[in-house]
PAMIKE-943324 format. One line per field, with one value per atom (N, C-alpha, C): x, y, z; residue number from 1; atom name. Coordinates in nm, 4 decimals. Layout:
<nodes>
u	[X; ...]
v	[Y; ...]
w	[Z; ...]
n	[NUM; ...]
atom	[CA; ...]
</nodes>
This chain:
<nodes>
u	[1.3133; 1.2599; 1.3029; 1.4530; 1.5279; 1.5450; 1.4263; 1.4048; 1.3266; 1.2329; 1.0974; 1.2178; 1.2518; 1.3352; 1.4126; 1.4965; 1.5491; 1.4419; 1.3204; 1.2042; 1.1792; 1.1256; 1.0407; 1.1565; 1.2566; 1.3646; 1.3773; 1.3671; 1.3607; 1.2411; 1.1652; 1.0012; 0.9645; 0.8897; 0.8982; 0.7588; 0.7156; 0.6048; 0.4971; 0.3704; 0.2492; 0.1781; 0.1931; 0.0716; 0.2204; 0.1642; 0.2109; 0.2724; 0.2523; 0.3136; 0.3963; 0.4213; 0.4467; 0.5918; 0.6213; 0.7688; 0.8823; 0.9560; 1.0155; 1.1565; 1.1546; 1.2775; 1.3068; 1.4218; 1.4656; 1.6197; 1.6036; 1.6618; 1.8400; 1.8435; 1.9309; 1.9630; 2.0714; 2.0647; 1.9917; 1.9233; 1.9235; 1.9766; 1.9866; 2.0844; 2.1321; 2.2524; 2.3264; 2.2641; 2.2200; 2.2102; 2.0725; 1.9407; 1.8435; 1.8364; 1.9296; 1.9082; 1.8736; 1.9691; 1.9561; 1.8749; 1.8712; 1.8173; 1.6708; 1.6101; 1.4370; 1.4319; 1.3656; 1.3267; 1.2211; 1.2802; 1.1426; 1.0841; 0.9947; 0.9687; 0.8398; 0.8378; 0.7742; 0.7230; 0.6035; 0.4949; 0.4288; 0.4219; 0.3743; 0.2910; 0.2214; 0.1985; 0.0998; 0.0692; -0.0617; -0.1886; -0.2910; -0.3901; -0.4462; -0.4544; -0.5246; -0.6836; -0.7570; -0.8499; -0.9819; -0.9462; -1.0631; -1.1987; -1.3211; -1.4313; -1.4578; -1.5406; -1.6194; -1.6888; -1.7715; -1.8361; -1.7777; -1.6852; -1.5999; -1.4775; -1.4464; -1.3322; -1.3833; -1.5364; -1.5681; -1.6589; -1.7069; -1.7579; -1.6566; -1.7159; -1.6137; -1.6703; -1.7532; -1.7871; -1.7521; -1.7296; -1.5962; -1.4880; -1.4007; -1.2802; -1.2698; -1.3235; -1.2574; -1.2568; -1.3457; -1.3263; -1.2838; -1.2057; -1.1372; -1.0010; -0.9655; -0.8353; -0.8207; -0.9701; -0.9374; -0.9355; -0.9372; -0.9751; -0.7754; -0.7223; -0.5306; -0.4825; -0.5461; -0.4244; -0.4709; -0.5040; -0.5759; -0.4312; -0.4881; -0.3942; -0.2902; -0.2084; -0.0768; 0.0011; -0.1065; -0.0713; -0.0059; -0.1009; -0.0664; -0.1993; -0.1585; -0.2003; -0.2776; -0.4073; -0.4917; -0.5143; -0.4740; -0.4577; -0.5986; -0.6034; -0.7169; -0.7672; -0.8979; -0.8466; -0.9735; -0.9278; -0.9969; -1.0869; -1.1482; -1.2106; -1.2839; -1.2811; -1.3287; -1.3358; -1.4708; -1.5119; -1.4497; -1.4484; -1.4154; -1.4646; -1.5252; -1.6300; -1.5734; -1.6171; -1.5660; -1.5128; -1.4422; -1.3747; -1.3593; -1.1951; -1.0943; -1.1296; -1.2297; -1.2946; -1.2875; -1.2522; -1.2441; -1.2813; -1.1551; -1.1940; -1.0185; -1.0345; -0.8763; -0.9272; -0.8469; -0.9061; -0.7229; -0.7113; -0.5945; -0.5588; -0.5197; -0.4957; -0.3488; -0.4039; -0.3044; -0.3188; -0.1311; -0.1190; 0.0196; 0.0561; 0.1164; 0.2745; 0.2676; 0.4024; 0.4175; 0.3384; 0.2962; 0.1665; 0.1853; 0.0409; 0.0329; -0.1470; -0.1704; -0.2221; -0.2365; -0.2895; -0.3389; -0.4908; -0.5437; -0.6332; -0.5798; -0.6432; -0.6971; -0.7904; -0.8466; -0.9151; -0.8907; -0.9366; -1.0611; -1.2005; -1.2530; -1.2705; -1.2621; -1.2272; -1.0964; -0.9973; -0.9271; -0.9541; -0.9983; -0.9746; -0.9136; -0.7986; -0.6910; -0.6959; -0.6405; -0.5536; -0.4067; -0.3995; -0.2490; -0.2356; -0.1971; -0.1897; -0.0118; -0.0177; 0.0733; 0.1247; 0.1774; 0.1831; 0.3265; 0.3515; 0.4678; 0.4660; 0.5446; 0.5815; 0.7338; 0.6904; 0.8377; 0.8247; 0.7394; 0.7135; 0.7798; 0.8273; 0.9299; 0.8649; 0.7252; 0.6453; 0.5074; 0.4817; 0.3791; 0.4601; 0.3545; 0.3783; 0.2682; 0.3405; 0.2744; 0.2334; 0.3450; 0.2949; 0.1233; 0.1534; -0.0408; -0.0991; -0.0971; -0.2080; -0.2072; -0.1404; -0.1211; -0.1471; -0.1422; -0.1839; -0.3452; -0.3884; -0.5539; -0.6357; -0.5859; -0.6088; -0.6830; -0.5121; -0.5821; -0.6244; -0.6494; -0.7256; -0.8828; -0.9078; -1.0643; -1.0905; -0.9700; -1.0210; -1.0288; -0.9447; -0.9278; -0.9172; -0.7767; -0.7989; -0.7192; -0.7262; -0.7119; -0.5524; -0.4702; -0.3289; -0.2759; -0.1789; -0.1345; 0.0234; 0.1013; 0.2182; 0.2582; 0.3499; 0.3965; 0.5972; 0.5576; 0.7382; 0.7615; 0.8773; 0.9464; 1.0535; 1.1155; 1.1485; 1.1844; 1.3288; 1.4116; 1.4377; 1.2980; 1.3118; 1.4277; 1.5001; 1.5903; 1.6860; 1.7181; 1.8380; 1.9182; 2.0278; 2.1704; 2.2328]
v	[0.7312; 0.6138; 0.6660; 0.6819; 0.6281; 0.8402; 0.9351; 1.0270; 1.0264; 0.9358; 0.8824; 0.8187; 0.7674; 0.6606; 0.7617; 0.8454; 0.9519; 1.0588; 1.1106; 1.1813; 1.0921; 0.9581; 0.9096; 0.8902; 0.8628; 0.8231; 0.9522; 1.0610; 1.2167; 1.2853; 1.1502; 1.2517; 1.2247; 1.3525; 1.3627; 1.3004; 1.2076; 1.1331; 1.2553; 1.1484; 1.2375; 1.1448; 1.0885; 1.0321; 1.0042; 0.9448; 0.9194; 0.8505; 0.6686; 0.5420; 0.5607; 0.6722; 0.6459; 0.6120; 0.5419; 0.4753; 0.4965; 0.5280; 0.5533; 0.4571; 0.3551; 0.2146; 0.1864; 0.2149; 0.1751; 0.0680; 0.0145; -0.1516; -0.1498; -0.0470; -0.0321; 0.1137; 0.1443; 0.2724; 0.2440; 0.3598; 0.3530; 0.2877; 0.2212; 0.1919; 0.3129; 0.3122; 0.4247; 0.4139; 0.3171; 0.3523; 0.2500; 0.3606; 0.2218; 0.1980; 0.2144; 0.1656; 0.0305; -0.1016; -0.1847; -0.2553; -0.2279; -0.2639; -0.2987; -0.4113; -0.3667; -0.2704; -0.1415; -0.0794; -0.1020; -0.0963; -0.1554; -0.0870; -0.0156; 0.0333; 0.0044; -0.0786; -0.1133; -0.0625; -0.0207; 0.0841; 0.0081; -0.0366; -0.1186; -0.0723; -0.1029; -0.0927; -0.1458; -0.0746; -0.1538; -0.0269; -0.0511; 0.0546; -0.0042; 0.0712; 0.0574; 0.1205; 0.0667; 0.1025; 0.1442; 0.0819; 0.1341; 0.1273; 0.1612; 0.1803; 0.0580; -0.0525; -0.1786; -0.1694; -0.0642; -0.0673; -0.0653; 0.0371; -0.0002; -0.1013; -0.1132; -0.2865; -0.3943; -0.4384; -0.5164; -0.5146; -0.4342; -0.3768; -0.4157; -0.5414; -0.5502; -0.4371; -0.3966; -0.3533; -0.1664; -0.1200; -0.0560; -0.0436; -0.1447; -0.1590; -0.1718; -0.2751; -0.2821; -0.1796; -0.0895; 0.0165; 0.1180; 0.1210; 0.2160; 0.1926; 0.0486; -0.0211; 0.0103; 0.0065; 0.0661; 0.2043; 0.2817; 0.4587; 0.4764; 0.3675; 0.3950; 0.3478; 0.2569; 0.2144; 0.2829; 0.3850; 0.5147; 0.6025; 0.6529; 0.7524; 0.7418; 0.5930; 0.5364; 0.5452; 0.6006; 0.5605; 0.4033; 0.3445; 0.1821; 0.1911; 0.0114; -0.0118; -0.1698; -0.1332; -0.2598; -0.3626; -0.5317; -0.6351; -0.6879; -0.6696; -0.7740; -0.7656; -0.7741; -0.7446; -0.8347; -0.8912; -0.9942; -0.9177; -0.9539; -0.9100; -1.0269; -1.0647; -1.1927; -1.1312; -1.1973; -1.1577; -1.3120; -1.2981; -1.4224; -1.4085; -1.5111; -1.5220; -1.5527; -1.6125; -1.5910; -1.5218; -1.5977; -1.4807; -1.4157; -1.4405; -1.3745; -1.3311; -1.3251; -1.2643; -1.1367; -1.0958; -0.9718; -0.9643; -0.9481; -0.8726; -0.8988; -0.9287; -0.9382; -0.8587; -0.7504; -0.7141; -0.7494; -0.7847; -0.8173; -0.7428; -0.6825; -0.6098; -0.6536; -0.6872; -0.7019; -0.5800; -0.5554; -0.4163; -0.4509; -0.4171; -0.4231; -0.4114; -0.3175; -0.2831; -0.3571; -0.4262; -0.5234; -0.5903; -0.5096; -0.5449; -0.4281; -0.4057; -0.3644; -0.4546; -0.4864; -0.5807; -0.5271; -0.5349; -0.4866; -0.5957; -0.6240; -0.7978; -0.6457; -0.7043; -0.6469; -0.7560; -0.7139; -0.8418; -0.7484; -0.8419; -0.7895; -0.7628; -0.8314; -0.8755; -0.7599; -0.7212; -0.6489; -0.5053; -0.4527; -0.2975; -0.2764; -0.3819; -0.3535; -0.4206; -0.3412; -0.3951; -0.3940; -0.4447; -0.4470; -0.4323; -0.3337; -0.2436; -0.2899; -0.3480; -0.3761; -0.3570; -0.1798; -0.1799; -0.1456; -0.2725; -0.2621; -0.2350; -0.1722; -0.1484; -0.1779; -0.1689; -0.1892; -0.0707; -0.0114; 0.0897; 0.2495; 0.2878; 0.3884; 0.5389; 0.5245; 0.6700; 0.6278; 0.5196; 0.5180; 0.5351; 0.5894; 0.6403; 0.5744; 0.4741; 0.3655; 0.4722; 0.5862; 0.6439; 0.6770; 0.7922; 0.8472; 0.7680; 0.6707; 0.5714; 0.4911; 0.4633; 0.4407; 0.5441; 0.6712; 0.8166; 0.7771; 0.8037; 0.8110; 0.6559; 0.5289; 0.4798; 0.4997; 0.5741; 0.5793; 0.6966; 0.7874; 0.8962; 0.8645; 0.7662; 0.6867; 0.5927; 0.5707; 0.4284; 0.5090; 0.6416; 0.6668; 0.6062; 0.5561; 0.4468; 0.5648; 0.5407; 0.6256; 0.6350; 0.4974; 0.5058; 0.4304; 0.4854; 0.3588; 0.3871; 0.2775; 0.2950; 0.2954; 0.3484; 0.3099; 0.2606; 0.1576; 0.1533; 0.1639; 0.1736; 0.2033; 0.0865; 0.0603; -0.0901; -0.0145; -0.0542; -0.0303; -0.1563; -0.2273; -0.3339; -0.3616; -0.2690; -0.2797; -0.3878; -0.4303; -0.5333; -0.4755; -0.5671; -0.5134; -0.4828]
w	[-1.0116; -0.9117; -0.7743; -0.8284; -0.7167; -0.6441; -0.7020; -0.6875; -0.5352; -0.5818; -0.5417; -0.4048; -0.3788; -0.2421; -0.1623; -0.2110; -0.1661; -0.0769; -0.1933; -0.1024; 0.0166; 0.0009; 0.1251; 0.2546; 0.2326; 0.3230; 0.4037; 0.3788; 0.4641; 0.4879; 0.4020; 0.4670; 0.6192; 0.6533; 0.8336; 0.7939; 0.9240; 0.9877; 0.9806; 0.9408; 0.9088; 1.0573; 1.1316; 1.2031; 1.3264; 1.4689; 1.5840; 1.5643; 1.5057; 1.4620; 1.3749; 1.2770; 1.1430; 1.1568; 1.0916; 1.0493; 0.9450; 0.8920; 0.7854; 0.8106; 0.7144; 0.7239; 0.5646; 0.5402; 0.4111; 0.4246; 0.3246; 0.3334; 0.2964; 0.1725; 0.1467; 0.0343; -0.0074; -0.1011; -0.2363; -0.2795; -0.4544; -0.4914; -0.6073; -0.7172; -0.7660; -0.8326; -0.9105; -1.0357; -1.1290; -1.2513; -1.2618; -1.3126; -1.2861; -1.4450; -1.5435; -1.6596; -1.6868; -1.6056; -1.6223; -1.5261; -1.4481; -1.2959; -1.3032; -1.2349; -1.2077; -1.0946; -1.0981; -0.9894; -0.9608; -0.8075; -0.7350; -0.5854; -0.5511; -0.4453; -0.3824; -0.2537; -0.1601; -0.0948; -0.0819; 0.0512; 0.1193; 0.2727; 0.3055; 0.4562; 0.5110; 0.6652; 0.7299; 0.8137; 0.9587; 0.9391; 0.9540; 0.9740; 1.0978; 1.2242; 1.3207; 1.3978; 1.4435; 1.4919; 1.3697; 1.2561; 1.1891; 1.1686; 1.1159; 1.1431; 1.0844; 1.1827; 1.1560; 1.0149; 0.9588; 0.8952; 0.7521; 0.7430; 0.6449; 0.6059; 0.7347; 0.7177; 0.6679; 0.6738; 0.6451; 0.4881; 0.4580; 0.3273; 0.2521; 0.1834; 0.0147; -0.1123; -0.1165; -0.2552; -0.2165; -0.0946; -0.0662; -0.0978; -0.0267; -0.0149; -0.1552; -0.2310; -0.4017; -0.4542; -0.4298; -0.5233; -0.4352; -0.3403; -0.2615; -0.3245; -0.3760; -0.4385; -0.5387; -0.6295; -0.7516; -0.8155; -0.6973; -0.6946; -0.6657; -0.6016; -0.5592; -0.6574; -0.7762; -0.8847; -0.9864; -0.9922; -1.0880; -0.9995; -0.8730; -0.8093; -0.7804; -0.7865; -0.8039; -0.9595; -1.1086; -1.2006; -1.2198; -1.1746; -1.2186; -1.3584; -1.3490; -1.4811; -1.4327; -1.4287; -1.3625; -1.4468; -1.4024; -1.4983; -1.4239; -1.2993; -1.2578; -1.1198; -1.0637; -0.9013; -0.8506; -0.7317; -0.7107; -0.5154; -0.4955; -0.3392; -0.2799; -0.1741; -0.1089; 0.0362; 0.1332; 0.2446; 0.3170; 0.3858; 0.4888; 0.6383; 0.6418; 0.8020; 0.9113; 1.0028; 1.1354; 1.2376; 1.3234; 1.4425; 1.4079; 1.3358; 1.2339; 1.1256; 1.0693; 0.9225; 0.9332; 0.7571; 0.7455; 0.5405; 0.5302; 0.3586; 0.2848; 0.2498; 0.1316; -0.0276; -0.0733; -0.1749; -0.2632; -0.3550; -0.4454; -0.5680; -0.5899; -0.7416; -0.7891; -0.9228; -0.9686; -1.0738; -1.0895; -1.1641; -1.2684; -1.3833; -1.4608; -1.4150; -1.3126; -1.2105; -1.1102; -1.0859; -0.9403; -0.9260; -0.7405; -0.6838; -0.5772; -0.5654; -0.4261; -0.3177; -0.2105; -0.1745; -0.0228; 0.0090; 0.1020; 0.2278; 0.3298; 0.3738; 0.5444; 0.5721; 0.7015; 0.7784; 0.8850; 1.0348; 1.1132; 1.1294; 1.1909; 1.3128; 1.3867; 1.5290; 1.6050; 1.5015; 1.5708; 1.5152; 1.3992; 1.3326; 1.3364; 1.2460; 1.1825; 1.0009; 0.9445; 0.7969; 0.8467; 0.6721; 0.6180; 0.5094; 0.4572; 0.3094; 0.2150; 0.1384; 0.0395; -0.0852; -0.1158; -0.2388; -0.2758; -0.3663; -0.4780; -0.5955; -0.6294; -0.7913; -0.8402; -0.9516; -1.0469; -1.1662; -1.1785; -1.2469; -1.2371; -1.2851; -1.2624; -1.2734; -1.2873; -1.2960; -1.2398; -1.1696; -1.0302; -0.9142; -0.8324; -0.7030; -0.5934; -0.5581; -0.4603; -0.2629; -0.2725; -0.1494; -0.1710; -0.2573; -0.3180; -0.3088; -0.3765; -0.3170; -0.1869; -0.0753; 0.0352; 0.1119; 0.1061; 0.1780; 0.1606; 0.0138; -0.0272; 0.0593; 0.0932; 0.1491; 0.2482; 0.3316; 0.4743; 0.4971; 0.3671; 0.4032; 0.4224; 0.3373; 0.3352; 0.4135; 0.4404; 0.5703; 0.7527; 0.7513; 0.8316; 0.9975; 0.9339; 1.0851; 1.1963; 1.3090; 1.4694; 1.4614; 1.3728; 1.3780; 1.2924; 1.2432; 1.1201; 1.1238; 1.0654; 1.0457; 0.8660; 0.8227; 0.7113; 0.7235; 0.5551; 0.5515; 0.4550; 0.4419; 0.2762; 0.2568; 0.1538; 0.0920; -0.0559; -0.0797; -0.2211; -0.2194; -0.3146; -0.3556; -0.5289; -0.5475; -0.6838; -0.6674; -0.7871; -0.8240; -0.7857; -0.7804; -0.7689; -0.8896]
n	[1; 1; 1; 2; 2; 2; 3; 3; 3; 4; 4; 4; 5; 5; 5; 6; 6; 6; 7; 7; 7; 8; 8; 8; 9; 9; 9; 10; 10; 10; 11; 11; 11; 12; 12; 12; 13; 13; 13; 14; 14; 14; 15; 15; 15; 16; 16; 16; 17; 17; 17; 18; 18; 18; 19; 19; 19; 20; 20; 20; 21; 21; 21; 22; 22; 22; 23; 23; 23; 24; 24; 24; 25; 25; 25; 26; 26; 26; 27; 27; 27; 28; 28; 28; 29; 29; 29; 30; 30; 30; 31; 31; 31; 32; 32; 32; 33; 33; 33; 34; 34; 34; 35; 35; 35; 36; 36; 36; 37; 37; 37; 38; 38; 38; 39; 39; 39; 40; 40; 40; 41; 41; 41; 42; 42; 42; 43; 43; 43; 44; 44; 44; 45; 45; 45; 46; 46; 46; 47; 47; 47; 48; 48; 48; 49; 49; 49; 50; 50; 50; 51; 51; 51; 52; 52; 52; 53; 53; 53; 54; 54; 54; 55; 55; 55; 56; 56; 56; 57; 57; 57; 58; 58; 58; 59; 59; 59; 60; 60; 60; 61; 61; 61; 62; 62; 62; 63; 63; 63; 64; 64; 64; 65; 65; 65; 66; 66; 66; 67; 67; 67; 68; 68; 68; 69; 69; 69; 70; 70; 70; 71; 71; 71; 72; 72; 72; 73; 73; 73; 74; 74; 74; 75; 75; 75; 76; 76; 76; 77; 77; 77; 78; 78; 78; 79; 79; 79; 80; 80; 80; 81; 81; 81; 82; 82; 82; 83; 83; 83; 84; 84; 84; 85; 85; 85; 86; 86; 86; 87; 87; 87; 88; 88; 88; 89; 89; 89; 90; 90; 90; 91; 91; 91; 92; 92; 92; 93; 93; 93; 94; 94; 94; 95; 95; 95; 96; 96; 96; 97; 97; 97; 98; 98; 98; 99; 99; 99; 100; 100; 100; 101; 101; 101; 102; 102; 102; 103; 103; 103; 104; 104; 104; 105; 105; 105; 106; 106; 106; 107; 107; 107; 108; 108; 108; 109; 109; 109; 110; 110; 110; 111; 111; 111; 112; 112; 112; 113; 113; 113; 114; 114; 114; 115; 115; 115; 116; 116; 116; 117; 117; 117; 118; 118; 118; 119; 119; 119; 120; 120; 120; 121; 121; 121; 122; 122; 122; 123; 123; 123; 124; 124; 124; 125; 125; 125; 126; 126; 126; 127; 127; 127; 128; 128; 128; 129; 129; 129; 130; 130; 130; 131; 131; 131; 132; 132; 132; 133; 133; 133; 134; 134; 134; 135; 135; 135; 136; 136; 136; 137; 137; 137; 138; 138; 138; 139; 139; 139; 140; 140; 140; 141; 141; 141; 142; 142; 142; 143; 143; 143; 144; 144; 144; 145; 145; 145; 146; 146; 146; 147; 147; 147; 148; 148; 148]
atom	[N; CA; C; N; CA; C; N; CA; C; N; CA; C; N; CA; C; N; CA; C; N; CA; C; N; CA; C; N; CA; C; N; CA; C; N; CA; C; N; CA; C; N; CA; C; N; CA; C; N; CA; C; N; CA; C; N; CA; C; N; CA; C; N; CA; C; N; CA; C; N; CA; C; N; CA; C; N; CA; C; N; CA; C; N; CA; C; N; CA; C; N; CA; C; N; CA; C; N; CA; C; N; CA; C; N; CA; C; N; CA; C; N; CA; C; N; CA; C; N; CA; C; N; CA; C; N; CA; C; N; CA; C; N; CA; C; N; CA; C; N; CA; C; N; CA; C; N; CA; C; N; CA; C; N; CA; C; N; CA; C; N; CA; C; N; CA; C; N; CA; C; N; CA; C; N; CA; C; N; CA; C; N; CA; C; N; CA; C; N; CA; C; N; CA; C; N; CA; C; N; CA; C; N; CA; C; N; CA; C; N; CA; C; N; CA; C; N; CA; C; N; CA; C; N; CA; C; N; CA; C; N; CA; C; N; CA; C; N; CA; C; N; CA; C; N; CA; C; N; CA; C; N; CA; C; N; CA; C; N; CA; C; N; CA; C; N; CA; C; N; CA; C; N; CA; C; N; CA; C; N; CA; C; N; CA; C; N; CA; C; N; CA; C; N; CA; C; N; CA; C; N; CA; C; N; CA; C; N; CA; C; N; CA; C; N; CA; C; N; CA; C; N; CA; C; N; CA; C; N; CA; C; N; CA; C; N; CA; C; N; CA; C; N; CA; C; N; CA; C; N; CA; C; N; CA; C; N; CA; C; N; CA; C; N; CA; C; N; CA; C; N; CA; C; N; CA; C; N; CA; C; N; CA; C; N; CA; C; N; CA; C; N; CA; C; N; CA; C; N; CA; C; N; CA; C; N; CA; C; N; CA; C; N; CA; C; N; CA; C; N; CA; C; N; CA; C; N; CA; C; N; CA; C; N; CA; C; N; CA; C; N; CA; C; N; CA; C; N; CA; C; N; CA; C; N; CA; C; N; CA; C; N; CA; C; N; CA; C; N; CA; C; N; CA; C; N; CA; C; N; CA; C; N; CA; C; N; CA; C; N; CA; C; N; CA; C; N; CA; C; N; CA; C; N; CA; C; N; CA; C; N; CA; C; N; CA; C]
</nodes>
């Protein structure tokens, strides 16, 4: 996991609006610590048909869980009506969680992937979701969520 954090911190932006942020140095020794990597971001100017399709988004998150080498415990996907309605997909995984929220009115989504699994890759899942949803621009952030 420490290698992943260092790799992400040095990574070159792949989108005009990509931002990389680390909140602290990786832990010196992961042996007796909870090692967590949090990858999260914003997706702008989404295709409204994709951003409102509950089944598509649920299946996309299922694919992303596999891509990240996470273990699915449960998944729930709901559509919310109203002017600012959208879709929320929440996957509980053994390693932590993956959450996608869309807002119809804004053609916007937030994506949150947190893992405490040493062998999972939340960055691969984030990139796959961005490729599938094809936002016109996106931001990505990283945070080391390891215990001291």
